[in-house]
N, C-alpha and C positions, 0 to 999 in steps of 0.2 A: 561421381563424387558422393562420398558417404555423408549422409545427413546427421545432424547432431543427436537425434534420438533414434537412430537406426537400430533395429532389433530390440527396442524397448517396448514394453506393454504398458498401456495407460488405460484407466477406467474412469469415465466421467459420468456422474449422475446428473439428471435433469438435462440430458444432452439433446433433447428434441427441439429446443429453441433457445433464444437469448444467449446469455453468457455461456451456458453449457454447450450449446451447439457451436458457437464461435470458438470455444476452447478446444473442442474435439477436432474441428477443422484445422486449427493452428498446430495442434500436436501432431496430427497426421502429416501436415505439410513438413514437419521437422523429421519425419521418418518413423514415428511411433505407430504401432498397430493399436488402434483405439477401440475399446469396448464401450458402446453407447447404451446407456440405460435411461429409461423414462417410462411413463405409462402410455404415452401416445405413440402407437406403432407407426402411423403415417408420418409423423414428424421425424421419428428416428430414421425411417427409410429415406426421407428427403435428405437428411444430413449425411447418411451413409452414401447416397448417390453423389452428393457434392464432393465427398472425400474421394470416391472412386474416380470421378471425372477429372480430379486434379492429380491423379496418379498415386493416391494414398491407399491405405488399407484399413478396414474397420469391420467390426462385428456388432450387430444390434442384439440387445438383450432386454426386451420389454418386461417390465415388472413394476409392481406397486411397492415402494419402499416401506410403506406403512404396514405391510404384511411381513413380519419378521421371518417367517418360515421361507418366504420367497428369497430373502437375502441369503440365507444359509444355502438354499438350493443353488443360487447363482454362484456363490463362492465355491461350492463343490464342483459345479460344472466347469468353471474357469480353471480351477485347480487341477482338474483332470486333463485339460488341454495344454495349459502352460505351467511352467515350473515356478516362475516368479512374477510378481507385479512390481513394476518400477515406479509407477505413479498412480495415486488415487486422488481424484479431484471430487470433493464433496460439495456439490453445487446445489443439488435439489433442495427446495424449501417451499413452504406455503406461507402466504401472508396472513391469512385469517382476516377477520373484520377489524377495522380501525374503530375503536370504541373506548370510552372512559372506563377506567378499571372497574368501578362498581357495576358496569353494564356488561362485562365480559361473560359470555355464555360458558358454563362449565364444560358442556359437551364439546363445544368448539375448541376450548382451551386444550382439552385432552387430545383432540385430533391434531392441533398445531404442534403440541409438544411431542406427540408420537412421531410425526414426520421429521420435525426440525431437531429433535434431540435423541429420542429412543432409536429411531432408524439409523441415525448416524453412529450411535454406539454399536448397533448390530453390524453395520458395514465395517467398522474398525475391527470388531471381533472376528468377523468372517474372513477378512482379508489380511489380518496381521501375519499369519503364517507365510503367505506369499510375499508380503512386504519384507519379512525377515530374510527371505531367501534371495532378495534382490541385492545387487552389489552396493546400491545406495538408494534404498526405498524412500519415497517422498509422499507425504500427504499434504494436500493443500485444501483448506476449507474456506468457503466463501461466506463472509459475515455481513453485517450492516452496522453503520455508525450508531444506530439506536440500541445496539447491544451493549455499548459502553457509555452512551450519553442518553439518558431517558428523555423521551419526548411525549408530550400530551397526546393521548389517543393511540399511541403506539406501544402500550404496555405489554400486550400479549406477544406480538412479534418480537419486541425488544427483549422480553424475558427469555424467549426461546433462543434468541441469538446469544444472549449472555451465557446461558447454560451450554450452548453449543461451543462457545469459545473456551469455557472452563473445561469442558470435556476434552477438547482437542489439545489445549494447553497441558493438561495433566498427562495425556497420552504421550505428547512430545517430551515432557520432562522425564517420564518413565523410560522412554526409549533412548534418550540422549546418552545415558551412561552405560547402557547394556547392548546397544545395537547401532547399526548404521542408518536407521530410519530417522528422518528429520521431518518436522511438522511446521507448516507455515499457515498463517491466517491472513486472508486478503479481504480488505474492504474495497469493493469496486467503486464506491461513490455513486453519484448520480449517473445512471446508465440506461440506455434506451431498451427497456424490456417490457414484457407484458405485465409483470408485477408492478413496475414503476408506473405504467400507464393506468393501472387500476388504482394505485395509491394517489396519483396526481392527475386526475382525468382532464383537467384544463391546461396542462402543461404542453408547450410546443416540443414535440419529440426531438426536433433538430437542435434544441438548446442543451441537450445532454449528450454525453459521449456514446459512441457506437460500442456494442459489446466486443467488437474485434480489438479495441484498444486494451480492454481488460484481458482478453484471450492472449494477446501478444505478451503481456507482462507475465502471465502464468506460464506460457511456453518458455520464456526467458529463464524463469526460476527453475523450470524442469531441466533446462539445458545446463545452467551454470551452478545450480545448487544454492543453498542458503544456510545460515547458521541456525542452531536450535532456537526455538521460540521466536522465529521471524514473524513480524507483523508489518504490514504496510497498507496504506490507502492509495489506490491508483489515481494518479493526477489526471486532469483533463476535464 
């Protein structure tokens, strides 16, 4: 039986754990060959083995997204092996410190904005040609509610997500009229991740949704498609 994403290529950033890992596993289960990127090699290898054990296929590509030259090298290497990229999931992000706005450290702000915004722009630029060659290229970005609704002490992370959403939204608007590329922004809501645990150390992990629930929604969007400018918050 042919799987929904058979013969498609997907790339997932931050794929060594949490939502990224769960998304990679879900996409592979649907038949996609998934390129897994993250800094942590051991984590990527664990996810890759889970995919293999389930009968799927994947390739790991360890890299630090904050090093923009590494993004260009990755895009070049993938472009040499595959003709088109069907799905790009921009999941990788860093939380930074939760602090009052006057207390934000400028150096940390630069690091957070580099990964959460500049690196995302580099990924889009690097993989736009491959997305253009896909029959229906899709980009799905993972955001946070604090990018739209400011919250005390979340100014740094929220600002980075607001910028990320604007970047993705602009790209989607640009592509809608001239290509088959479609862009969606997904707010996973409260989800059981390492970032969530760091932000809410006293929270019972069982009280928030499993990353697999978010991954299932992303896989469904990959299969069925979506309209330009799609945004949703995953229930649960």
